[in-house]
N, C-alpha and C positions, 0 to 999 in steps of 0.2 A: 111896573110894580110900585105901588104907593108907599108913602112913608110909614104907614101903620103896619102894612104887610112886611116891610123890611125889618122893622123892629121886632115883630112877632117871629120871623124867621131867624134873626140873630139870637133871640132869647132861646129858641128851640135848640140851635146849634151849640150855644153855651151850655145848656142843660145836659145835652147828649154828651158833650166833651167832658163835662164834669163827672158824669156817670162812668165814662170810659176810663178816666184817670183814677177815680175811686175803685173801679173794678180791678185795676192793675195792682192795687196795693195789697201786698202779700203778708199775711201774718207769719210769725215765726213758729217753728215746731215745738218750742219750749216755752215755759212760763217765765215772766220776769217781774210781775207785780207782787209785792210782798202782802201776805195775808193781813199783817197787823196794820197796813195802811188801808185796806179794803174795809176792815171792821171798825176803824177808828181807834184801835187800841194804841196806835202810835199817833200822838197829837200832831196835826199839821201846823207847821210854823210859817212856811212861805216858800218863795223860789230860791233855787240855787243861784248864786251870783252869775251874771252873764260873762263875767271875766274869768270864771273858773275854768281851767283846762282839764279835760278828762282824757283818760287813755282807755281804750276799749279793745277787746278781742272779738272780732266778728268771725263766727264759725260757720262754715258751709256744711251742708249735709252730705251723707253718703249718696252715691248715685244709684246703687243697686243693692239694697239692703237684703233682698231675697236671695240675690246671687252670692252675697257674702256669707249669708247663713248656710247656703248649700256647700260653699267652698270649705267653711271651717268643719262642717260635718264630714266631708270627703277627706279633709286633711288628717282625720283620726281613723279613717277607714282603710285598712290594708288592701281591700279589694278595689280601691279607687285609684285612677291614674294620678290623682291629686295627692295621694297619700304622702305625707311628710314633705310636700313640695312647698316650701316657704317662699314668700314673695319678698322682694326688696321693696323699699318705700316707693320707688318709681314704678314698679310693677303693680303694686297695690293701688296707687293712685290711678293708673290707666285703666285698671278693671273696675274699681269700686269708687274712686274719688271723684271730685267735680271735674268736669271738662275744662280745658284751658279757656274755651270761650266763655263759660260761666264764671270762672275765676276772674278773668279779665273784665267781665261785666261788672262784678262786685267792686274791683279796685276802681274802675271808671266811675261808678256810681258814687262811692265814698269820696273820691277826689272832687267830683262835680258839686258836692255838698260842703266843700271847704275843709275836709279832713285830710290830715297828713298821714301818709303811709309810713309807719316806723318799723315794721317787721311782718313775719308771717311768710307762708309759702303754699303753693298748691298741694305739695305732698303732705303738709300738716293740716291742710284744709282750713286754714285761717288767714285772716288779714288783720294786722294790729295797726290801729290808728290812734291819732291824737287830735283833739280839737276843742273849741270852746263850746260852752252850753248851747248857744244859738245854732251852731253847726250841728250838734247832736240832735237838737229838736227838729231841724230841717230835714235830716237824713232819715230819722226813725219816727217822726211824727209823735213825740212825746214831750211832756213838760217834766223837767227834773225838779222835784220839790224837796223841801227839807222837813223833817219830822223829829219829834222828841222820842228818843229810843225808849220803848216800854220797860226794858229791863237793865238798861245801863245809863249811867249819867253822862250822856253825850247826845249830840244831834247827828242824824244820819240823813243822806239823800237817797232818793229812789224815783223811778218813773211813775207817773200818775196813770198810766195805761200801758197795754201791751204794745210793744213796738211793731211797726209795719214798714215795709220798703216797696218802693215802686220798681220792682224787678219782675221779670217773667217767671220766677221761680221763688221758692221758699228759702230762707236761711235757717240754720239750726238754732243758733244761740248767740247772744251778745253778752259777753262778760264785762263788768265794770260799770253797768248802768246804776248801780247802788253800792253803798258801803254799809249796808245794814250789819253784815258779819265782817269782822276783821280778824286777821290771824292773831292767834295767842300762843306764845311759846309753851311747849309741852314740858320743857326743862324746869324743874323746881329745885332751887338750892336746898341742900340738906338742912341748913340752919333755918330757912323760911319754913320748911315742912315741920321741923321739930317745934318751932314757935307756934305754928298753927295748931299742931296736936296738943301743946301745952295749954293754949287758950281754950280749946274745946274741952279739955278735962277739968277746967276750973268752974 
């Protein structure tokens, strides 16, 4: 085999291998990109610092949604053998949650991309992880960008595209990829409420 044929063969192998790797990338079952970043309503500022440590909650999907729907219907049906037959968390996981093999595959995948496991369980169908922005980018194939919030006087971060993972199955969701919405206390002091009412009446 001459040199030209070798180069051509290696190029074909590389192209096919890239296609296989890309074909393995699984999208998630839920959306993660904010509408305001897609429309340009939130002004792009730049990239989140590579030294920023993020904590995420990686959620696995139910294994048998149709089976769960049927079980819940039978749970309320007096003529069913499942009538009021409630499950423990372990029983629920065995019937409808991720398999141990899939859960272990997710844990291994996240660790291989430099993310530290800090919580979660198979029964709760989640893996809680912590890692730097480059780790997040490597694991989920996203860039974490910063934007000017369109309604609040602050900067927020968010992914530039929908995350994907190189697993044989889809994940449900990844919480923590953005801080567009932050918790606000529902409690309002009586004095603050009265002050606000007074200003509105003036």
